[in-house]
C-alpha positions in Angstrom: 66.9 -56.8 67.9 68.0 -60.1 66.4 66.4 -63.4 65.5 67.1 -66.4 67.8 68.3 -69.5 66.4 66.6 -71.5 69.2 63.1 -70.7 68.1 61.3 -72.9 65.5 60.3 -69.8 63.8 62.0 -66.5 63.3 61.1 -64.3 66.3 62.6 -61.2 67.3 64.6 -61.2 70.6 64.5 -58.5 73.1 66.6 -57.9 76.3 63.8 -59.4 78.3 63.6 -62.4 76.0 67.3 -62.9 76.3 67.4 -62.4 80.0 64.4 -64.9 80.5 66.0 -67.4 78.2 69.3 -67.2 80.2 67.5 -67.4 83.6 65.6 -70.5 82.5 68.7 -72.1 81.1 70.6 -71.2 84.4 68.0 -73.5 86.2 68.5 -76.2 83.5 64.9 -75.5 82.0 64.4 -76.1 78.4 61.7 -73.9 76.9 62.2 -74.1 73.1 59.2 -72.1 72.1 60.1 -68.9 74.1 59.5 -65.9 71.9 58.2 -62.3 72.1 55.4 -61.4 69.7 52.9 -58.6 69.6 53.8 -57.4 73.2 53.6 -60.8 74.9 56.0 -63.5 75.8 55.1 -66.9 74.4 56.4 -69.7 76.5 55.1 -72.5 74.3 55.2 -76.2 75.1 57.4 -77.8 77.8 57.8 -81.3 79.2 55.7 -82.2 82.3 59.1 -82.5 84.2 60.1 -78.9 83.1 56.7 -77.6 84.2 57.1 -79.4 87.6 60.6 -78.1 88.0 59.5 -74.5 87.2 56.7 -74.9 89.8 59.1 -75.8 92.5 61.6 -73.1 91.6 58.7 -70.6 91.9 57.9 -71.8 95.4 55.2 -74.6 94.9 55.6 -77.5 97.3 57.0 -80.9 96.1 54.3 -83.0 94.5 54.0 -86.4 96.1 53.1 -89.0 93.5 53.1 -92.7 93.1 52.7 -92.4 89.3 54.6 -91.0 86.3 54.3 -87.1 86.0 53.2 -87.6 82.3 50.0 -89.4 83.3 46.9 -87.1 83.5 46.1 -87.2 87.3 49.8 -86.1 88.0 50.1 -83.7 85.2 47.0 -81.9 86.3 48.3 -81.5 89.7 51.6 -80.2 88.2 49.6 -77.6 86.2 47.6 -76.5 89.3 50.8 -76.0 91.3 52.6 -74.1 88.5 49.4 -72.0 88.0 49.3 -71.1 91.7 53.1 -70.5 92.0 53.0 -68.2 88.8 50.2 -66.2 90.3 52.0 -65.7 93.5 55.3 -64.5 91.9 53.6 -62.4 89.3 51.3 -60.7 91.9 48.1 -62.1 90.5 49.2 -63.1 86.9 47.3 -65.9 85.1 49.1 -68.7 83.3 46.7 -70.8 81.3 48.0 -74.3 81.0 47.0 -77.2 78.6 48.1 -80.7 78.9 48.9 -82.9 75.9 49.1 -86.6 76.8 51.8 -88.7 75.1 50.8 -89.9 71.6 51.9 -93.3 70.4 50.4 -92.6 66.9 52.3 -89.4 66.5 55.4 -90.4 68.5 55.2 -87.4 70.8 55.8 -87.2 74.5 53.5 -85.6 76.9 53.7 -81.8 77.2 52.3 -78.8 78.8 51.4 -75.7 76.8 52.1 -72.5 78.7 50.1 -69.5 77.4 51.4 -66.3 76.4 52.1 -63.9 79.3 52.3 -60.1 79.4 55.6 -58.3 79.5 55.0 -57.3 83.0 54.3 -60.9 84.2 57.5 -61.9 82.2 59.6 -59.4 84.1 58.2 -60.6 87.4 58.7 -64.2 86.4 62.4 -63.1 85.6 62.8 -61.5 88.9 61.6 -64.7 90.8 64.0 -66.8 88.7 66.8 -64.5 89.4 66.0 -64.5 93.1 66.2 -68.2 93.1 69.5 -68.1 91.1 71.0 -66.0 93.8 70.3 -68.6 96.5 73.2 -70.7 97.6 73.8 -73.5 95.1 72.9 -76.2 97.7 69.6 -74.5 98.3 68.9 -73.9 94.5 69.8 -77.4 93.7 67.6 -78.9 96.4 64.7 -76.8 95.3 65.1 -77.6 91.6 65.9 -81.2 91.9 63.9 -82.4 94.8 62.7 -86.1 93.9 59.1 -86.8 93.9 58.1 -88.6 97.1 57.1 -92.4 96.4 
């Protein structure tokens, strides 16, 4: 095992970690907090836009919104869609999600914290992302980059 330079702290990588990071990157998803610790995969914080794209890649319907996704009502819907899609692709797995609104005082953008998941759930997530990656590029691009309906 080796340490990953992308992680903020020194975490050890595993073949599952490396494959999951590659699959996420293949879909253009930036998950900087991805790590494996104590038998669980930690996904960490992601932008609300990344959470939305992940939800769509996992089969969630496009969210129709008239507001910015970083606002609480829209972010809450993104989290519901991601949680439901994750449960479906992992065969009942639970992804606890927490919304952090943008903070002018600390100069941070809105984010969604994704809870740690089991190694089994991580493997199933990887399988779902791999299936999506094997779709024709037109279908994959349409799924991941569908604009939000006005």
